[in-house]
C-alpha positions in Angstrom: 9.3 0.6 1.2 7.7 0.9 4.5 9.0 -0.3 7.8 7.4 -3.1 9.8 3.7 -2.4 10.0 2.1 -4.7 12.5 2.0 -5.5 16.2 1.5 -9.3 16.5 -0.6 -8.7 19.6 -3.1 -6.5 17.8 -6.5 -8.1 17.5 -9.1 -6.1 15.5 -12.8 -6.1 16.4 -14.9 -8.7 14.6 -15.5 -8.0 10.9 -18.8 -6.8 9.7 -20.8 -9.2 7.5 -19.9 -9.1 3.8 -22.2 -7.0 1.7 -22.1 -5.8 -1.9 -18.4 -5.8 -2.8 -17.4 -4.5 -6.2 -20.2 -2.7 -8.0 -20.9 -3.1 -11.7 -20.0 -0.2 -13.8 -17.4 1.2 -11.4 -13.8 1.5 -12.4 -11.5 -0.3 -9.9 -7.8 -0.9 -10.2 -4.5 -1.5 -8.4 -1.4 0.8 -8.4 2.2 0.1 -7.6 5.5 2.0 -7.9 8.6 0.3 -9.3 11.9 0.5 -11.1 14.8 -1.7 -12.3 16.6 -1.5 -9.0 13.8 -3.6 -7.4 13.1 -5.9 -10.4 13.6 -8.9 -8.0 10.5 -7.7 -6.1 8.5 -6.4 -9.0 8.4 -9.6 -11.0 7.0 -11.8 -8.2 4.4 -9.2 -7.5 3.4 -9.1 -11.2 3.2 -12.9 -11.3 1.0 -13.0 -8.2 -1.2 -10.3 -9.7 -1.5 -12.3 -12.9 -2.6 -15.4 -10.9 -5.1 -13.6 -8.7 -6.2 -10.2 -10.1 -5.6 -10.1 -13.8 -9.2 -9.0 -14.3 -8.4 -5.7 -12.5 -6.3 -3.0 -14.3 -2.8 -2.5 -12.9 -1.0 0.8 -13.1 2.7 1.0 -12.7 4.2 4.3 -11.6 7.9 4.7 -12.3 10.0 5.4 -9.2 12.6 7.1 -11.4 14.1 6.9 -14.9 15.8 3.5 -14.3 13.0 1.6 -15.9 14.2 -0.4 -19.0 13.4 -3.8 -17.5 10.4 -2.3 -15.6 8.8 -1.3 -18.9 9.3 -4.7 -20.4 7.8 -6.3 -17.3 4.8 -4.0 -17.4 4.2 -4.9 -21.1 4.7 -8.6 -20.4 2.0 -8.6 -17.7 -0.4 -6.1 -19.3 0.2 -3.3 -16.8 -0.4 0.3 -17.7 3.0 2.1 -17.5 2.5 5.7 -16.4 4.5 8.0 -18.8 3.5 11.3 -17.2 6.2 12.7 -14.8 4.5 13.5 -11.5 5.9 17.0 -11.3 3.5 18.2 -8.5 4.4 15.2 -6.4 8.2 15.6 -6.9 7.9 19.3 -6.1 6.0 18.5 -2.9 8.6 15.9 -1.9 11.5 18.4 -2.5 9.8 21.0 -0.4 9.1 18.6 2.5 12.5 16.9 2.4 15.0 19.6 1.1 18.7 19.4 1.0 21.0 17.2 -1.1 19.0 14.9 -3.4 17.7 11.9 -1.5 16.1 9.2 -3.8 13.9 8.2 -0.9 11.8 11.3 -1.6 10.4 9.5 -4.6 8.5 7.2 -2.3 5.9 10.0 -2.4 5.2 9.0 -6.0 2.8 6.5 -4.7 0.4 9.5 -4.4 0.0 9.3 -8.2 -2.4 6.5 -7.5 -4.9 9.3 -6.5 -4.8 10.7 -10.0 -5.6 7.6 -12.0 -8.8 7.3 -14.0 -10.5 5.1 -11.4 -13.5 5.3 -9.1 -11.5 3.4 -6.4 -7.8 2.5 -6.3 -5.9 0.0 -4.2 -2.3 1.1 -3.7 0.1 -1.7 -2.9 3.8 -1.6 -2.2 5.9 -3.7 -4.6 7.6 -5.8 -1.9 4.3 -7.7 -1.8 2.6 -10.7 -3.3 -1.1 -11.1 -3.7 -2.9 -14.2 -2.6 -6.6 -13.5 -3.2 -8.9 -11.7 -5.6 -9.2 -8.1 -4.5 -12.8 -7.7 -5.9 -14.4 -8.0 -2.4 -12.3 -5.1 -1.2 -13.8 -2.7 -3.7 -17.2 -1.0 -3.4 -16.9 -0.6 0.4 -16.2 3.1 0.5 -18.9 5.3 2.0 -18.9 9.0 3.0 -18.2 9.6 6.7 -18.1 5.9 7.4 -15.4 4.3 5.3 -13.4 6.7 3.2 -9.9 5.1 3.5 -9.3 1.4 4.0 -6.0 0.1 5.4 -4.9 -3.5 6.3 -2.3 -3.2 9.1 -1.9 -0.7 12.0 1.6 0.7 12.5 2.0 1.9 16.1 5.7 2.9 16.0 6.5 4.2 12.5 4.3 7.2 12.0 4.6 9.9 14.7 6.8 10.8 17.6 5.7 11.5 21.2 4.6 15.0 20.3 1.4 13.7 18.7 -0.1 13.6 22.2 -0.2 17.4 22.1 -2.8 17.4 19.4 -6.3 16.1 19.9 -6.9 15.1 16.3 -3.9 12.7 16.6 -4.4 11.2 20.1 -6.9 8.5 19.1 -6.1 8.3 15.4 -5.7 4.9 13.7 -2.0 4.8 12.7 -1.5 2.6 9.7 1.1 1.1 7.4 0.9 2.8 4.1 2.0 -0.2 2.0 -1.6 -0.9 1.3 -4.6 1.4 1.1 -7.9 1.8 -0.8 -9.6 5.1 -1.4 -11.3 7.3 -4.0 -10.4 10.7 -5.2 -13.9 11.6 -4.1 -12.4 11.5 -0.6 -8.7 12.1 -1.1 -6.9 13.9 -3.9 -3.3 14.9 -4.6 -4.4 18.5 -4.1 -5.4 17.6 -0.5 -1.7 16.8 0.2 -0.5 20.0 -1.3 -3.1 22.1 0.5 -2.5 20.4 3.8 1.2 20.9 3.7 0.8 24.5 2.6 -1.2 25.1 5.8 0.4 22.6 8.2 3.9 21.7 7.1 5.4 23.0 10.4 3.0 20.8 12.4 3.7 17.8 10.2 7.5 18.2 10.8 6.9 18.6 14.5 5.1 15.3 14.9 6.4 13.0 12.2 8.7 10.1 13.0 12.2 10.4 11.6 14.5 7.6 10.5 14.1 7.0 6.7 10.4 7.5 6.9 9.0 9.7 4.1 5.6 8.7 2.7 4.2 6.8 5.6 4.1 9.8 8.1 2.7 12.0 5.4 -0.1 9.8 4.3 -1.1 9.3 7.9 -0.9 13.0 8.7 -3.0 14.1 5.7 -5.7 11.6 6.3 -5.8 12.4 10.0 -5.7 16.1 9.5 -8.5 16.0 7.0 -10.6 13.8 9.2 -11.0 10.9 6.8 -13.0 7.9 8.1 -10.2 5.3 8.2 -11.3 1.7 8.4 -9.4 -1.6 8.8 -9.9 -4.2 6.1 -11.4 -6.8 8.4 -14.2 -4.3 9.3 -15.2 -4.1 5.6 -14.7 -7.6 4.2 -16.0 -10.7 6.0 -13.3 -13.2 7.0 -10.5 -10.8 5.9 -7.4 -10.6 8.1 -5.6 -7.4 9.2 -2.4 -9.4 9.0 0.1 -9.0 6.1 3.6 -8.9 7.7 6.0 -11.5 6.4 7.2 -12.5 9.8 3.8 -12.8 11.4 3.5 -15.9 13.7 1.0 -18.7 13.5 0.4 -18.5 9.7 -1.0 -21.6 8.0 -1.8 -22.3 4.3 -5.0 -23.8 2.9 -5.1 -24.6 -0.8 -2.1 -22.4 -1.3 -3.7 -19.4 0.4 -2.6 -18.1 3.8 -4.7 -17.8 7.0 -3.9 -16.0 10.2 -4.0 -17.8 13.6 -7.8 -17.1 13.8 -8.4 -18.6 10.4 -9.0 -15.3 8.8 -8.0 -14.9 5.1 -4.8 -13.0 4.4 -5.1 -11.1 1.1 -1.4 -10.3 0.6 2.0 -10.6 2.3 4.3 -7.6 2.7 8.0 -7.9 3.2 8.0 -4.5 4.9 11.5 -3.6 6.2 13.1 -6.7 4.7 16.8 -6.1 3.8 17.2 -9.3 1.8 15.1 -11.4 -0.6 12.8 -14.0 1.0 14.5 -17.2 2.1 13.1 -19.4 4.9 10.0 -17.7 6.3 6.5 -19.1 6.3 5.5 -16.9 3.2 8.9 -17.3 1.5 8.3 -20.6 -0.3 5.3 -19.2 -2.2 7.2 -16.0 -3.0 9.9 -18.1 -4.5 7.4 -19.9 -6.7 6.0 -16.6 -8.0 9.6 -15.4 -8.6 10.6 -18.5 -10.5 7.5 -18.4 -12.7 8.0 -14.7 -13.4 11.7 -15.0 -14.3 11.0 -17.9 -16.6 8.5 -15.7 -18.5 10.8 -12.6 -18.4 13.8 -14.4 -19.8 12.1 -16.0 -22.8 
């Protein structure tokens, strides 16, 4: 799971008017990574998906082999459980982060979202609940304008101070990788392998340390390849860039959250949380999703 993504003082430019949204005939879907160790997070996510986005296919990538309950949950909620072992991703992770086995390397398995049979994919971390239909998020990608959509910037948890030495990083939009939307027309798993083959030394020079694995990598590859990265509010009218579970000034209208400017929050991310939700502004709704999911799961 990613670390805290957002700066509460960040205010994105005004969103562009809503246009076409999801296009007929296109294959859109959502991808997550999970295992039994985080079943307490997985089940509320799945319940929130069922209540808001069941019309979109959901793909569950196993974090490791500890997935007996995860398989059952995927079947219960109609998610596609990915059986294929992502050998290329695991190999890349071992090469980037060698030494004694570190399970955190498997955070790179989120990259399997890029190999799914979809025209566009929304990857979402599992320590999340969804509040709104994701349909308006799809169909927004456009070559050289919007090739990679993110929700929240992350100013501190991507690179170290050496990024200032490289022009392509100086003004790059640094983002939290707990949510992104793209197409393999613009970003493929092979792009990660090729970029690290050529620039692994540079990546290690500029990446932020401290239990950060996938987030610096996803940022680096998209920046190095020059993808057109766009914040969600610039693509979807009234969408908020906010998703952090401790964000101030959040209100709810008809069970759905709004940021302090009245913009619509599409999901909440408990990024960096060390305990399950308890008393925060989003936590009551998380508990409702959790209770409903466990009641179904225990039948």
